[in-house]
BALUM-581185 format. One record per atom (N, C-alpha, C): residue number from 1; atom name; x, y, z. Coordinates in steps of 0.1 Angstrom, whole numbers. Last residue first. Example, Ala and Ser with C-alpha at 12.3 -4.5 7.8 and 13.67 -1.06 7.14 Angstrom:
% BALUM-581185
  seq  atom     xx     yy     zz
    2     N    128    -22     71
    2    CA    137    -11     71
    2     C    129      0     79
    1     N    132    -57     78
    1    CA    123    -45     78
    1     C    132    -33     78
END
This chain:
% BALUM-581185
  seq  atom     xx     yy     zz
  171     N    274   -205     69
  171    CA    273   -204     84
  171     C    280   -199     94
  170     N    258   -188     39
  170    CA    265   -198     46
  170     C    269   -192     63
  169     N    234   -193     14
  169    CA    236   -185     27
  169     C    246   -198     35
  168     N    231   -179    -18
  168    CA    237   -192    -10
  168     C    240   -189      3
  167     N    211   -176    -49
  167    CA    220   -169    -37
  167     C    219   -182    -28
  166     N    218   -172    -78
  166    CA    214   -182    -69
  166     C    219   -173    -57
  165     N    202   -154   -103
  165    CA    213   -154    -95
  165     C    207   -163    -85
  164     N    179   -149   -120
  164    CA    184   -163   -126
  164     C    196   -160   -114
  163     N    188   -113   -123
  163    CA    176   -126   -123
  163     C    187   -136   -130
  162     N    189    -87   -105
  162    CA    190   -100   -108
  162     C    183   -109   -108
  161     N    170    -60   -111
  161    CA    172    -70   -104
  161     C    182    -79   -112
  160     N    170    -21   -114
  160    CA    173    -37   -124
  160     C    176    -43   -110
  159     N    149      1   -111
  159    CA    158     -4   -108
  159     C    161    -18   -116
  158     N    128     17   -119
  158    CA    133     22   -112
  158     C    146     14   -105
  157     N    116     33   -153
  157    CA    126     24   -147
  157     C    128     28   -131
  156     N     79     32   -157
  156    CA     90     42   -153
  156     C    102     32   -146
  155     N     55     28   -173
  155    CA     64     19   -169
  155     C     78     25   -163
  154     N     37     47   -173
  154    CA     30     37   -167
  154     C     42     27   -164
  153     N     54     78   -174
  153    CA     50     61   -181
  153     C     40     60   -165
  152     N     57    120   -176
  152    CA     57    103   -166
  152     C     50     91   -172
  151     N     50    137   -191
  151    CA     64    134   -180
  151     C     66    120   -177
  150     N     27    142   -194
  150    CA     32    124   -201
  150     C     46    129   -203
  149     N     -4    146   -174
  149    CA     13    150   -182
  149     C     20    134   -186
  148     N    -28    131   -167
  148    CA    -30    137   -181
  148     C    -11    142   -189
  147     N    -24    105   -144
  147    CA    -22    122   -147
  147     C    -22    120   -162
  146     N    -52     90   -130
  146    CA    -45     85   -140
  146     C    -43    105   -147
  145     N    -55     77    -97
  145    CA    -60     88   -103
  145     C    -49     84   -117
  144     N    -73     58    -72
  144    CA    -58     57    -81
  144     C    -61     69    -92
  143     N    -75     65    -35
  143    CA    -82     66    -54
  143     C    -73     69    -63
  142     N    -88     58     -4
  142    CA    -79     59    -16
  142     C    -83     62    -28
  141     N    -84     66     29
  141    CA    -95     63     18
  141     C    -86     70      6
  140     N    -82     63     58
  140    CA    -77     58     47
  140     C    -85     51     37
  139     N    -82     89     69
  139    CA    -89     82     70
  139     C    -92     70     60
  138     N    -53     97     71
  138    CA    -61     98     82
  138     C    -75     90     79
  137     N    -39     92     49
  137    CA    -35     87     60
  137     C    -47     89     72
  136     N    -54     87     19
  136    CA    -56    103     28
  136     C    -55     91     43
  135     N    -38     82    -16
  135    CA    -42     76      4
  135     C    -43     90     11
  134     N    -32     76    -43
  134    CA    -38     87    -34
  134     C    -41     78    -20
  133     N    -15     63    -67
  133    CA    -26     58    -56
  133     C    -24     70    -45
  132     N     -8     73   -103
  132    CA     -6     67    -89
  132     C    -15     63    -75
  131     N     -3     65   -131
  131    CA    -20     61   -124
  131     C     -9     60   -112
  130     N     21     69   -141
  130    CA      9     79   -150
  130     C     -1     76   -138
  129     N     40     58   -129
  129    CA     42     68   -127
  129     C     30     73   -131
  128     N     41     28   -120
  128    CA     33     36   -129
  128     C     33     48   -125
  127     N     77     15   -125
  127    CA     64     21   -114
  127     C     53     30   -125
  126     N     97    -17   -130
  126    CA     90      1   -132
  126     C     84      3   -124
  125     N    128    -36   -128
  125    CA    114    -28   -120
  125     C    108    -17   -126
  124     N    140    -58   -149
  124    CA    137    -43   -149
  124     C    122    -41   -134
  123     N    143    -82   -162
  123    CA    156    -78   -150
  123     C    148    -64   -146
  122     N    110    -81   -171
  122    CA    126    -90   -172
  122     C    134    -86   -161
  121     N     96    -62   -153
  121    CA     93    -69   -169
  121     C    110    -72   -171
  120     N     78    -59   -126
  120    CA     85    -64   -130
  120     C     88    -68   -144
  119     N     56    -30   -110
  119    CA     59    -45   -119
  119     C     74    -47   -124
  118     N     38    -13    -86
  118    CA     51    -17    -92
  118     C     51    -31   -103
  117     N     23     15    -82
  117    CA     22      1    -85
  117     C     37     -5    -93
  116     N     28     40    -60
  116    CA     28     38    -76
  116     C     31     18    -76
  115     N     15     64    -34
  115    CA     20     45    -39
  115     C     23     49    -55
  114     N     12     90    -17
  114    CA     15     88    -25
  114     C     19     70    -30
  113     N     -4    106     12
  113    CA      5     96      9
  113     C      5     91     -3
  112     N    -18    132     26
  112    CA    -22    124     16
  112     C     -7    116     13
  111     N    -17    150     45
  111    CA    -26    143     51
  111     C    -25    130     41
  110     N     -5    175     30
  110    CA      3    162     41
  110     C     -2    155     48
  109     N    -29    188     19
  109    CA    -18    177     12
  109     C    -10    168     20
  108     N    -55    184     41
  108    CA    -44    194     38
  108     C    -36    179     33
  107     N    -80    173     42
  107    CA    -78    194     46
  107     C    -67    198     41
  106     N    -99    150     21
  106    CA    -86    158     23
  106     C    -86    174     29
  105     N   -115    130     13
  105    CA   -119    140     26
  105     C   -102    147     29
  104     N   -115    124    -11
  104    CA   -104    115     -1
  104     C   -109    123      9
  103     N   -128    142    -28
  103    CA   -134    126    -26
  103     C   -124    120    -15
  102     N   -121    164    -21
  102    CA   -132    163    -20
  102     C   -134    147    -15
  101     N    -96    161    -39
  101    CA    -93    166    -20
  101     C   -107    161    -16
  100     N   -106    159    -65
  100    CA   -103    151    -56
  100     C    -99    150    -41
   99     N   -120    187    -69
   99    CA   -130    177    -66
   99     C   -120    163    -64
   98     N    -92    198    -69
   98    CA   -104    199    -57
   98     C   -113    191    -56
   97     N    -67    180    -80
   97    CA    -78    188    -83
   97     C    -85    188    -69
   96     N    -29    174    -75
   96    CA    -43    172    -68
   96     C    -55    181    -71
   95     N     -2    163    -94
   95    CA    -13    172    -90
   95     C    -27    168    -85
   94     N     21    152    -73
   94    CA      7    150    -83
   94     C      3    154    -80
   93     N     57    146    -84
   93    CA     49    148    -72
   93     C     34    147    -83
   92     N     92    137    -81
   92    CA     79    136    -89
   92     C     65    140    -74
   91     N    118    141    -78
   91    CA    107    156    -84
   91     C     95    154    -88
   90     N    130    119    -67
   90    CA    129    132    -55
   90     C    116    140    -67
   89     N    125     88    -73
   89    CA    126    103    -83
   89     C    121    110    -71
   88     N    126     71    -56
   88    CA    130     66    -70
   88     C    131     84    -77
   87     N    109     80    -36
   87    CA    119     70    -34
   87     C    132     71    -45
   86     N     88     88    -49
   86    CA     99     97    -44
   86     C    110     88    -35
   85     N     69     66    -52
   85    CA     81     72    -56
   85     C     91     81    -57
   84     N     66     43    -28
   84    CA     66     58    -26
   84     C     77     62    -40
   83     N     55     11    -40
   83    CA     64     15    -37
   83     C     63     35    -37
   82     N     37    -25    -44
   82    CA     38     -5    -43
   82     C     52      0    -38
   81     N     31    -50    -56
   81    CA     38    -44    -48
   81     C     38    -31    -50
   80     N     -5    -65    -50
   80    CA      4    -53    -61
   80     C     14    -52    -48
   79     N    -30    -89    -50
   79    CA    -18    -85    -42
   79     C    -12    -76    -52
   78     N    -54   -114    -51
   78    CA    -50   -100    -57
   78     C    -40    -93    -46
   77     N    -58   -135    -37
   77    CA    -51   -138    -51
   77     C    -45   -122    -55
   76     N    -79   -130    -16
   76    CA    -61   -135    -12
   76     C    -55   -135    -23
   75     N   -101   -109    -14
   75    CA    -94   -116    -26
   75     C    -82   -123    -23
   74     N   -104    -86      3
   74    CA   -117    -96     -2
   74     C   -108   -106    -15
   73     N    -80    -71     12
   73    CA    -84    -80     20
   73     C    -95    -88     15
   72     N    -54    -69     -9
   72    CA    -65    -76    -11
   72     C    -75    -80     -1
   71     N    -22    -51     -2
   71    CA    -32    -66     -3
   71     C    -49    -65     -2
   70     N      0    -40    -15
   70    CA    -13    -40    -12
   70     C    -22    -50    -13
   69     N     35    -46      3
   69    CA     24    -49     -6
   69     C      8    -47     -5
   68     N     69    -18     -5
   68    CA     53    -32      3
   68     C     44    -37     -9
   67     N     95    -15     -8
   67    CA     86    -19    -15
   67     C     79    -24     -4
   66     N    114     -5      9
   66    CA    113      6      5
   66     C    100     -2     -8
   65     N    122    -13     42
   65    CA    117    -16     31
   65     C    111     -2     26
   64     N    129    -12     75
   64    CA    138     -7     62
   64     C    132     -5     47
   63     N    113    -31     80
   63    CA    113    -23     88
   63     C    120    -10     78
   62     N     93    -55     62
   62    CA    106    -51     67
   62     C    107    -39     70
   61     N     71    -53     45
   61    CA     83    -67     46
   61     C     89    -64     57
   60     N     41    -43     51
   60    CA     57    -36     50
   60     C     60    -50     56
   59     N      7    -40     35
   59    CA     17    -49     42
   59     C     33    -43     41
   58     N    -19    -25     36
   58    CA     -8    -21     31
   58     C      0    -31     44
   57     N    -51    -35     24
   57    CA    -43    -31     30
   57     C    -31    -34     30
   56     N    -83    -27      8
   56    CA    -68    -32      9
   56     C    -61    -27     22
   55     N   -112    -27     -8
   55    CA   -106    -27      3
   55     C    -92    -36      3
   54     N   -123    -35    -36
   54    CA   -122    -20    -30
   54     C   -120    -20    -16
   53     N   -128    -42    -65
   53    CA   -121    -45    -52
   53     C   -118    -34    -47
   52     N   -147    -38    -84
   52    CA   -154    -40    -75
   52     C   -142    -47    -65
   51     N   -121    -26   -104
   51    CA   -130    -19   -100
   51     C   -140    -27    -86
   50     N    -98    -32   -114
   50    CA   -100    -41   -102
   50     C   -116    -31    -98
   49     N    -88    -13   -138
   49    CA    -88    -31   -141
   49     C    -97    -40   -130
   48     N    -75      7   -115
   48    CA    -82      3   -126
   48     C    -82     -9   -128
   47     N    -95     -3    -82
   47    CA    -81      1    -91
   47     C    -86     -1   -100
   46     N   -124     13    -64
   46    CA   -116      4    -73
   46     C   -102      9    -77
   45     N   -136     37    -60
   45    CA   -140     32    -71
   45     C   -133     21    -76
   44     N   -129     38    -29
   44    CA   -143     36    -31
   44     C   -143     34    -49
   43     N   -110     23    -17
   43    CA   -109     27    -30
   43     C   -119     25    -32
   42     N    -93     20     19
   42    CA   -111     19     14
   42     C   -107     27     -2
   41     N    -75      4     42
   41    CA    -75      9     29
   41     C    -89     10     21
   40     N    -76     -7     72
   40    CA    -80    -14     61
   40     C    -77      3     52
   39     N    -66     -2     96
   39    CA    -58     -4     84
   39     C    -63     -5     73
   38     N    -87    -11    112
   38    CA    -85      6    114
   38     C    -71      8    101
   37     N    -81    -34    120
   37    CA    -91    -32    112
   37     C    -93    -20    107
   36     N    -53    -47    122
   36    CA    -61    -38    129
   36     C    -72    -38    117
   35     N    -46    -82    110
   35    CA    -46    -65    110
   35     C    -54    -60    122
   34     N    -28   -112    105
   34    CA    -42   -102    111
   34     C    -36    -83    116
   33     N    -32   -139     79
   33    CA    -24   -129     85
   33     C    -32   -117     95
   32     N    -24   -166     64
   32    CA    -32   -159     75
   32     C    -27   -151     81
   31     N      0   -165     35
   31    CA    -11   -170     44
   31     C    -22   -164     50
   30     N     13   -146     17
   30    CA     19   -149     32
   30     C     11   -160     43
   29     N      4   -151     -6
   29    CA     13   -150     -3
   29     C     21   -151      9
   28     N    -22   -153     -4
   28    CA    -17   -163    -11
   28     C      1   -163    -10
   27     N    -41   -146     24
   27    CA    -36   -140     13
   27     C    -28   -154      6
   26     N    -64   -134     44
   26    CA    -65   -143     39
   26     C    -52   -143     27
   25     N    -66   -116     71
   25    CA    -71   -116     61
   25     C    -63   -124     55
   24     N    -87   -115     99
   24    CA    -80   -116     93
   24     C    -79   -118     81
   23     N    -89    -80    125
   23    CA    -96    -89    115
   23     C    -82    -97    107
   22     N    -93    -63    152
   22    CA    -83    -67    144
   22     C    -97    -80    135
   21     N    -99    -33    172
   21    CA   -108    -45    162
   21     C    -94    -51    153
   20     N    -81    -13    194
   20    CA    -88    -15    176
   20     C    -91    -30    178
   19     N    -68    -14    217
   19    CA    -81    -15    218
   19     C    -86    -16    200
   18     N    -37    -23    232
   18    CA    -43    -18    217
   18     C    -61    -24    216
   17     N    -20     -6    255
   17    CA    -34    -13    253
   17     C    -38     -9    240
   16     N     14     -4    257
   16    CA      5      0    253
   16     C     -4     -8    253
   15     N     39    -19    245
   15    CA     34    -22    258
   15     C     21    -17    265
   14     N     43    -14    219
   14    CA     53     -5    230
   14     C     44     -8    241
   13     N     35    -37    208
   13    CA     51    -39    212
   13     C     49    -27    216
   12     N      7    -40    222
   12    CA     11    -41    210
   12     C     29    -37    217
   11     N    -16    -62    241
   11    CA     -3    -52    242
   11     C      4    -53    226
   10     N    -53    -65    227
   10    CA    -39    -73    229
   10     C    -27    -60    232
    9     N    -85    -80    244
    9    CA    -76    -64    239
    9     C    -59    -71    243
    8     N   -101    -97    251
    8    CA   -101    -90    238
    8     C    -92    -79    231
    7     N   -107    -85    280
    7    CA   -110    -94    268
    7     C   -112    -90    256
    6     N    -82    -80    300
    6    CA    -95    -69    291
    6     C    -99    -81    280
    5     N    -67    -79    328
    5    CA    -71    -82    318
    5     C    -85    -78    311
    4     N    -70    -68    358
    4    CA    -66    -61    353
    4     C    -66    -65    335
    3     N    -71   -103    368
    3    CA    -74    -91    369
    3     C    -68    -78    366
    2     N    -76   -130    344
    2    CA    -69   -125    360
    2     C    -73   -110    357
    1     N    -98   -149    338
    1    CA    -92   -138    332
    1     C    -89   -131    343
END
């Protein structure tokens, strides 16, 4: 090791020293990826239908992406496409009860990020606007809630996607 080097310390893209611990996450879509351990989001109750899976990480496919992967760090096969619902419905909001604020250790609503799980039905992408994911961006604790309000559905239309279209690259 040369002078000034610190074992196990990586320089990140800003050139600053990154002293956070890293972990490998196995995925079926992206192979093995390395993430900082402080990027793991814990859902103490799990997600609906997946109560035994509690630890996830958010993967961003590109800088300008509006869709992300919520990858389970405990199960390489389990990942959900998620999005910020306000990308598609600017007036979407999630009422958060005091006990949910407490469960998430949220002191301010500004520290919460909301995502919805995306599904593809035919050529339509839909979002589960009735079962959003709330994440405390400071503590990385999340919870999926079920909203009683019937204005939103579990299959809220987001956008149409091309089906069966062939893309070709040209030089």
